[in-house]
VODOBA-438305 format. One record per residue (C-alpha): residue in one letter; y, x, z; residue number from 1. Coordinates in steps of 0.05 Angstrom, whole numbers, m for minus. Each point is the difference from the previous one (the first is absolute). Layout:
% VODOBA-438305
('a', (Y, X, Z), NUM);
...
This chain:
% VODOBA-438305
('m', (37, 1103, m657), 1);
('a', (m30, m46, 53), 2);
('a', (2, 56, 52), 3);
('t', (73, 13, m16), 4);
('a', (17, m74, 9), 5);
('v', (m35, m2, 67), 6);
('r', (37, 63, 25), 7);
('y', (66, m32, m23), 8);
('l', (m13, m66, 36), 9);
('r', (m20, 37, 64), 10);
('s', (64, 42, m2), 11);
('v', (43, m62, m9), 12);
('g', (m35, m35, 58), 13);
('a', (9, 60, 45), 14);
('a', (74, 4, m16), 15);
('a', (9, m74, 15), 16);
('d', (m36, 7, 66), 17);
('a', (45, 59, 19), 18);
('a', (62, m40, m16), 19);
('a', (m23, m62, 38), 20);
('p', (19, m8, 74), 21);
('e', (m53, 15, 52), 22);
('a', (m8, m73, 21), 23);
('a', (14, m56, m48), 24);
('a', (42, m57, 28), 25);
('p', (m39, m64, 12), 26);
('p', (12, m54, m52), 27);
('a', (53, m51, 16), 28);
('p', (m28, m66, 25), 29);
('y', (m2, m58, m49), 30);
('e', (57, m48, 6), 31);
('a', (m19, m71, 17), 32);
('h', (11, m51, m54), 33);
('p', (57, m47, 16), 34);
('r', (m20, m70, 20), 35);
('p', (9, m52, m53), 36);
('e', (56, m50, 9), 37);
('l', (m25, m67, 21), 38);
('r', (32, m64, m25), 39);
('a', (m18, m73, m9), 40);
('v', (m36, m18, m65), 41);
('r', (41, m47, m42), 42);
('q', (m33, m64, m26), 43);
('d', (8, 23, m73), 44);
('e', (m39, 64, 17), 45);
('r', (m61, m37, 25), 46);
('p', (m58, m2, m49), 47);
('p', (m18, m69, m27), 48);
('l', (m63, m4, 43), 49);
('a', (m23, m66, 29), 50);
('p', (m30, 4, 70), 51);
('g', (m57, m44, m21), 52);
('e', (m18, 45, m58), 53);
('f', (5, 61, 45), 54);
('r', (m48, m32, 49), 55);
('r', (m48, m22, m55), 56);
('v', (m6, 68, m33), 57);
('l', (m5, 39, 65), 58);
('g', (m53, m49, 23), 59);
('h', (m48, 33, m48), 60);
('f', (m4, 59, 48), 61);
('a', (m56, m16, 48), 62);
('t', (9, 19, 73), 63);
('g', (m34, m6, 66), 64);
('v', (27, m47, 54), 65);
('t', (20, 18, 71), 66);
('v', (29, m32, 62), 67);
('v', (52, 43, 36), 68);
('t', (2, m15, 74), 69);
('a', (39, 21, 61), 70);
('h', (9, m20, 73), 71);
('d', (69, m6, 31), 72);
('d', (27, m33, 63), 73);
('a', (m9, m69, m32), 74);
('g', (m73, 12, m16), 75);
('p', (m39, 13, m63), 76);
('a', (33, m1, m68), 77);
('g', (m26, 11, m71), 78);
('f', (9, m15, m74), 79);
('a', (m43, 5, m62), 80);
('c', (17, 61, m42), 81);
('q', (m23, 17, m70), 82);
('s', (45, 60, m11), 83);
('f', (m37, 52, 43), 84);
('s', (m17, 71, m20), 85);
('s', (m20, 67, 26), 86);
('l', (57, 49, m6), 87);
('s', (m14, 69, 28), 88);
('l', (m60, 39, 25), 89);
('d', (38, 53, 39), 90);
('p', (31, m30, 41), 91);
('p', (m42, m64, m5), 92);
('l', (49, m53, m24), 93);
('i', (m7, m70, m29), 94);
('a', (52, m48, m27), 95);
('f', (10, m73, m10), 96);
('m', (56, m44, m27), 97);
('v', (29, m60, 35), 98);
('g', (54, m49, m21), 99);
('r', (68, 7, 32), 100);
('t', (m2, m74, 19), 101);
('s', (m65, 8, 38), 102);
('t', (3, m28, 71), 103);
('t', (m60, 41, 21), 104);
('w', (26, 69, m19), 105);
('p', (55, 2, 54), 106);
('r', (m54, m11, 52), 107);
('i', (m42, 57, m29), 108);
('a', (61, 45, m2), 109);
('r', (15, m15, 73), 110);
('a', (m72, 16, 19), 111);
('g', (5, 66, m37), 112);
('s', (m74, m1, m19), 113);
('f', (m48, m43, m38), 114);
('c', (m71, m8, m26), 115);
('v', (m19, m10, m73), 116);
('n', (m62, m45, m5), 117);
('v', (m36, 6, m67), 118);
('l', (m31, m67, m15), 119);
('g', (m70, m12, m24), 120);
('e', (m23, m45, m57), 121);
('e', (m15, m59, 48), 122);
('q', (70, 1, 32), 123);
('g', (41, m37, m52), 124);
('e', (15, m57, 47), 125);
('l', (21, 49, 54), 126);
('c', (49, 31, m49), 127);
('r', (29, m68, m18), 128);
('g', (12, m14, 74), 129);
('f', (40, 64, 7), 130);
('a', (39, m13, m64), 131);
('v', (36, m61, 28), 132);
('s', (59, 1, 48), 133);
('g', (15, m42, 60), 134);
('a', (m72, m12, 21), 135);
('d', (m42, 31, 54), 136);
('k', (m34, 50, m44), 137);
('f', (m47, 25, 54), 138);
('a', (m28, m68, 20), 139);
('g', (m76, 6, m1), 140);
('v', (3, 71, m28), 141);
('a', (m45, 50, 37), 142);
('h', (33, 67, 12), 143);
('r', (3, 58, 48), 144);
('p', (53, 53, 14), 145);
('a', (2, 59, m47), 146);
('p', (m14, 64, 39), 147);
('v', (69, 32, m3), 148);
('s', (52, m52, m17), 149);
('g', (m33, m59, 34), 150);
('a', (15, m42, m62), 151);
('p', (m50, m54, m17), 152);
('l', (m61, 28, m35), 153);
('l', (m31, m60, m36), 154);
('a', (m75, m13, 4), 155);
('g', (m40, 8, m64), 156);
('v', (48, 45, m38), 157);
('t', (m28, 54, m46), 158);
('a', (47, 54, 27), 159);
('w', (59, 8, 46), 160);
('v', (56, 51, 6), 161);
('d', (40, 7, 65), 162);
('c', (70, 27, m12), 163);
('a', (68, 17, 29), 164);
('v', (62, m16, m40), 165);
('h', (19, 66, m32), 166);
('a', (58, m20, m47), 167);
('v', (31, m60, m34), 168);
('h', (33, 3, m68), 169);
('t', (36, m53, m42), 170);
('g', (m30, m24, m64), 171);
('g', (39, m57, m32), 172);
('d', (m17, m65, 35), 173);
('h', (m56, 34, 39), 174);
('l', (m7, 55, 52), 175);
('i', (m47, 58, m9), 176);
('v', (m33, 15, 67), 177);
('v', (m35, 66, 11), 178);
('g', (m50, 4, 56), 179);
('r', (m30, 62, 33), 180);
('v', (m74, m11, 12), 181);
('t', (m22, 7, 72), 182);
('a', (m71, m28, m6), 183);
('l', (m44, m34, m52), 184);
('g', (m69, m25, m13), 185);
('a', (m47, m37, m47), 186);
('p', (m63, m35, 25), 187);
('t', (m63, 25, m34), 188);
('e', (m24, m71, m9), 189);
('a', (63, m24, m34), 190);
('g', (m7, m39, m65), 191);
('g', (41, 1, m63), 192);
('p', (76, m5, m2), 193);
('l', (44, m60, m12), 194);
('v', (35, 11, m67), 195);
('f', (64, m34, m25), 196);
('h', (9, m5, m75), 197);
('r', (44, m45, m43), 198);
('g', (18, m45, 58), 199);
('r', (m71, m11, 25), 200);
('f', (m48, 29, 51), 201);
('r', (m60, 32, m34), 202);
('r', (m63, 39, 18), 203);
('l', (m29, 61, m32), 204);
('a', (m57, m21, m46), 205);
('g', (m44, 57, 23), 206);
('d', (m3, 74, 12), 207);
('h', (14, 42, m61), 208);
('p', (m5, 72, 22), 209);
('e', (44, 47, m39), 210);
('k', (m13, 72, m15), 211);
('e', (25, 47, 54), 212);
('g', (68, 27, m13), 213);
('a', (71, 5, 25), 214);
('a', (29, m62, 32), 215);
('p', (65, m26, m29), 216);
('s', (62, 25, 36), 217);
């Protein structure tokens, strides 16, 4: 019985092959999904979320601290930035977020390139200096030009990433800036990182090596 069934299936397949055209037509391309309609969000559609509570809860997520710098026709510029992240390995991309009201971002945009300085655990005061506006942030701050952009590379940082502006996207009251990495480095003698958690600068208590495994994506 099994042999009979096999012969039958083979005969059906051969008949279908004979009836099929010599070259099957390529599948039609997928149609692109229509873009969603954009409109303003009405006040009654906004969730009852207080900005202070949003900031308090999100403050439980610990981050490193950076200073993003650039050099334009007016000289060096920079601001403290907590919202920095790696983005892509191929091509090498990073991202940071900056407020739309920032007076430093337009200068970085005009320069077209920037350097991300990853601060060390002893650089809390340096970060505070770059977090204010209207002052000479580079007064007394040792730095040298980054190798590609020429942006200020601050002395004593644990790592630095030299970038060109790759793309800029809107994100509410902030801008999402994507940078393409052109050079980077981390001194071998660098100490621990400066950590920001729940509104305060903190240090790592010590090294706690984890088991080898996949890094979070």
